[in-house]
N, C-alpha and C positions, 0 to 999 in steps of 0.2 A: 656960247652954244650950247656946246656939251656941257658946260660949267651947271648950265643954266638945268639941263636936261637930267642933269644928277641931281640939283637938288630940289627938284620936284619930286624926282623917285624915289628921294629918299626921306621925304614928308609926305609922302603914300604910305611909304610902306610903315613909316613910325602912326600914321593914322591905322591904317590896318591894324598894325599890335594892340593898339592902346581900344581901336572900338570893337574889337570878334574878340580880344584875348587870347590868349596862347592855355593849351591843355598843360596842366601842371603835370609835372612827375605824381604818380599815385604809387605810395607805399601802399605794400599789400600789409607791414608790419605797422601796428598800434599801439601808444604808449596813451589808455587813458587817463593817467593821471594829468594829462595833457589839455583845456578845453579847447573844443571846437567851436571856429569860427569859419566866418564865408567871407572871401576874399574881396577884393576889386572886380576881379573879373566874375564873381560867381560860383565859386567851386569852395570844396571844402576845407580845410587847413585843418591844423594840430595849432595855427597862431604862428608856427616860423612857414620854413618854406615845403615845409611836406603838404603836399594833401590826400586828400582821404577819400575813399569813396566808402559808405556803408554801406556790407550785403549780408542782409538776415533773418532774420525770422520775425514773425508778431506769437507772439504768446494769447493767442486770441481763446476763451473761455477761460481763462485762469480767473482772473477778478471780474467778470462779467460773463455770465455764461449764456451760449445761444445755443436752442434749442437743438436745433439739427446737425450738430456737432459737439452734442455733449451730454454726457448721461443725465438725463435729467424730463423727465412725460408731462406733458399734459392732465394735469388735474380736472380738468372741464370740458369736456369735448366740443362742449358748445364754442370754445372759445378759439378750435384749430378751424382754420381754413380749406375749402375745400378740398379732395385729391389727397386726403389721410395723409397732410405734411403738418407739422407744427407749427406752423411759423405767426400762428396767431396767438404761439401762448411763449409770455416771455419771463425775466426773470423777476421783474416785478409781481410779477402773477405768483409767480413758488412765494414769494418769500412775505403775498401776504397768503396766502392759502394755507402754508404753512405756519405763519404767526396766527392766525384764526384756530389751528388743528393742535397747535404742540407748545406754544404761547410764545412769546420772547425769547426766554434764556433757552431753551429747546431747540429754536432753531437758530440761532445765535453760533451754538455746537455745530449741529449738522453745517451748516454752512464754513467756521472755521477748519472744521474734517474734510471739508471737499477741498478750501483755498489749499492748506497742509498739505494733502497727497497733490493735488493736481500738479502742482508742479513742485519741483526738491531742488535739493542742490545738484542730483542728477543729471537734469535739463540743462543748467547752464555749462556744463560739464561738456554735454554731450552736441549742442550748439558750437561752442569753439573747437572741439575734437573733429566737427565736421568743416571747420574752416571758415565759419563765419565769425564776424566781426560787432554786430550789432542785432535786440531784440527791442522789438516796440512792444509796451505795455501797455495795453489796454485795460481800462479801467473805469469805475463810474460814481458818481456822486454817491449814491447809497452804500459804497464799499466804507466811507467815514459817517454818515449821515443817516441819521434811525429814524427819520420820517418825510415827506415832500415840504418842507415849512423848512428844510436848514437847516434841525435841530444836531447836534453833532453826537455820536457813539458817547466821549467822552472828549471834554474840554481837553484833558492832558494829551497833547497830539503823540507822546510817544508810548500812550497805549493804543491809540486810536486804531480798529482793527485795515484800517485802508492805508495808514503810515505804517503800520509795522511792515505792512509787505512789501510796501514801494519802500523801505529801510532794507530789509530781506534782499530784494533785486540788488539795490546799488553796496549791496556785502557782496553776492556773490558777480556783479560784474566787476568789482574790481581786485577779487581775487583768480580770475578768468582772464584780465583784460576787454572786459567788452564794453563797446556801450549802450546805452539806453536811450528809446525815444517814451517819454511820457505820454498816452494817450488819454483825452479824455473821451471815450466812447458811446459812453451815454454822461449827456446833460440834463440838469433840473429840468422837469418841464417836458426833453423833448423836444432834440434837433432832426427828424425824419421821419417820425411815425414807421419804424421799422422795430423790429424784434432786436437787432444789434444795441437800439438804444436801452435796452431793458423794457419796454415800455412800447404795443403798438400801438400806432393810432393814434400816436401824440403829437403835438409838434405846436407846444404853449410857449418853447423863450424864447419867439422871437416878437412878442408880443406883451409877454408879460417881464413887468419888469421887478417883478418880484422873483423872478426864477433866476433875471438875469444878475440881483445881487447875489443871491447865492451861489451862482458858478462860479464871479467876480472874487465875491472872498474865497471860496476854495481854491481858486487856483493864485490868490495872494499866500495863503498859506502855502498852496507846495513851493510856489516859485519861493520864498523865505527859506522853506526848510532846507532846498534841495541845490541854493545859489550858491555854495561854494562845493555842489560832489561832481566834480570832472567828468567823471562816469555817467551823468546825461548829457549826450547829445546834444539833443530838442525839445521845446516842449508843443505836444500836438494840443490845439486850442480844443477843436470839437472836430468829430472823427465825423463824414459823409454828411455835411450839413442839408439836406434837402428840403429845403422849407418849404416849398409846394410838392406836389403830386405825384413825385416821378419815384412811389413806391412800387414794390412785389404786389400783384395780384389788381394793379389797378384802385384799389382803395384808397381813398383821400384821409390823409391826418385828419386830426381834429384843429380845425383854425388855421385849414393851410392858404397861401395865400394865390393871388391871379398871377401868371408868370411874369411879367416884366415886372413884378412887387420881390420875388426873389433874390438877385444879385445884391439888392439894394440893403432887403433887410439882413442878409445875411452880412453884406460889407460890414454892418453897422455893431454889428454884434460882436465881431471880429475885432474891431477898431479896440471896442470897450474892454475887452479880453485881452490884449495887446497890451494896452497903457495899463489895467492894471498889475499886468505880469512884469512889466518893465520898472512901475513903481516899487517891485521887492526886488525885481534880478535883470541888473541891465544889460546882463555879458552872455547868458545860452542864444544859443540860438530857439528862435520860434518859427514852426512851420504850419503853414493852412493848408485845408484841402480846396482846392476846385472841385474834387470826385473827378467826374468824366472831362472835365475843356479844361485847359491852363487858361482860355478868356473869360473865363467868369471870374477869377483874381485880378485888382488893382492893378497900378502900378504900382510899388512902395514907396515914393516919390513924393504923389499924391495923397498915400495917406501918414506920412512922416515914419511910417516903419524902417527896422536899419537893423542887421544881421538876421536875414529871414530865407525860411528853405519853402519852395510851391512848391505841390504835392498835387499828383496824380493817383489816383487807383484803376485798375484795367482787368475786366474780368470778358475782355473781345477774345473770340477762337481767331481771327483773322490776322493775317502776320500786315500786309496791308494795313489794317488800319492802327495794328500795334506800330508799324513804324511813322505814321501818323503823329503816333499821339508824342511819342518819340524826338520827333520833329519838333513838336509844339513845346517840348518842353526845354529843351536845346535852345529853341526861339528866345523862349521866357528869361533863363541863363543871359542869354548876348542884353537880352533889352534893356533885361531890368536887373540884372546884376545880382541873381537870387541862385543860391542853388535850386536844385532840383531832385525830386527824392518820388520813387515810387513806392507808394505807403502799404497797399498790395495789389496783388498777382497774384495768379497758380499755372506757372507754366503745363504744371502737367493735366489738366482738365482744358486749358485753355492755350494758350500760342507758348509754344516751345521755343522758338526761336524768341523773344524774351531777353532772355537771359544776355545772351551773346549780344545782343543791339544793344542796353544798355551800359555791359561793359564798354563795351567798346566807343559809344557816348560819354565814358565815368559818369551815367547816370546813378545815385544811391536806392537803391532796393531793401523790400520787406518782406519774405513771400509770403501768402497768406496758404496755410497755417501750418504752426508747428506743429501740431494734435487736432487728433478729431475723433469721435466718439459716434456713428450712426448705427443705424438699423438695417441695412445693409451694406454689402463689401464699398467702400470712399477709398480713393486716394485722394483725396485734398490734403492731407498732412503730410510730411514727414516721415510720422510716426501714426498709425492706423489701427484702430479695433472697431470690430463689428459686434451688435452685441441683441441678439435676435431676441423676440419675444420669449424665446423657450430659456434662454441664457438668465433672460432678467426675473420668470416665475421663479426659474430655481435658486433664485436669491430670496425667497418669500421666507418669512418663519414657518408655516404653517401648509399643510396640503390645503388645506381652505382658502388661505391664501394665495397661494399658486393657483388654484382651479378656479379661482375669480381673477384673475391677469389674464388666463388662456380663452377664459370663456367671453371676457370684451372684448378681445382684441382683434378682428378679422379686419381693421385696419391696416397701413402697414405700420402706424407709427402708434406705441402701444399706448394707454388710454388707462391710467391707476385710479379714476374716481369711486371706485364703486370699494376700497379697499378701505377698511376703519381706519380709523388715527392708530392707533398702534400699529397698525399692519404697515401703516405705509413709513411709519419713524423708523421699525425694523429692520425694512427693505432699502431706505436708505443708507442705513447706515453700513449697511454691507454694499450698497450701492457704489456710495464716497468711501466706503475705507481706502487703504493703504493699498492693499494686497488688489484691488479692483483698478485700481483709480495711477499706481506705477507706471510709468513710461520702458520701464523693462518688461512689460506683460504687453505692451504695444509692437504692434511690427513693423519695421524700420521701410520706407518707401524706397526703393535700388531705383526706381524709375526716377522718380524727382531729385533724389543725389544725384543720382548719374547727370543729371542737367548741368548742375553746378558744377562749376571747376574752381574752390575754391581754396588755391595754396597761400601757406600761411605767412611767406616770405618772398618778395621778389620787388621787384617795377613796375609799374604797369602804366602806358600814357608815356615812353620813355622817348 
């Protein structure tokens, strides 16, 4: 009888270990010459016995501007929403307006200056020095394309501005031993109707097969180019895919679906893109976003997906809600055997306990955001700069242009719609100059840094 009881207990123990999985020992030191994989228990590993927890930041605003946190202003106040905010103005609006006023060549020069100056080698070095090991790189399709029809800026990928910047990110990551997550933040046709996708009020990706083909081809190009770069931790298929109307200000995006269609349409696009990526790269991790709730994603076995990392974003102030989200992530890891990852959150503005809770649960995360420029004091970034209207007016090329800026801006957010094309161009030359955009001219947010405890070595989960 005793022997039978021992056998039963041993079997139960083995079942528990196999079904629940054991936390691996997570090493703080990383070696990004090793390609990350998802273990059978749903933990990130370096392909061997070493577990990895990604702890990093987002380089939001670099390859895709978001007006509320970048040095860019509305050029048409009729497109801004109520309350004096600029959420109605997105990068596609800036791009189209600049092209109309300055022509394609000068517009390309301005944006090149911005991309070159906003994030430099100094920033990769800063991330490493702060103890982080990962950077999520938000980009959009127009980094690579000259129009909405999928026409590439150049057919020579080595000279394409989008690939030039992703190549640069890889070079810096390899130099400073960091991992990267390539995040398609703005998809062809729009995937959420929000300004973070590059254009507000547009949500055509799910219904327009032409946009899906454009996106599919871009992901194949990216996966083909970076399949051998081990510093790339994962491909993030599309950012915050809110197919329906759950956007700010209650404004329905174009072609919004009924709520019950939301998950089905999103899943279909995910499946198509994952198959496209896997046709070029069988080995890299792919991450898909449930956005606010983990149950919005299917079981990977149902879809034939493998080596997956499921992702949430959280901007909730309540510790109780944060705990619930983390429990749901742990459940997904246990149930689906996927890695789990908090792609965006902000512990200073929202729940300050999020970091310690995720560290305890061995959940990877990237803070939103590394750097912000705003028109009032902000603590959204590790580095922040406030540009008041007077500061912007001081960059004007003439007294007349300065007075135009000051006269037209009774609202909180400056509008530059009354400047002449020449005045506007000269202003943006200064606004997007190295002097103004260098992170050394921003203020380090000690409060946010203090929330993170990022030793560069040691073992956790032991």
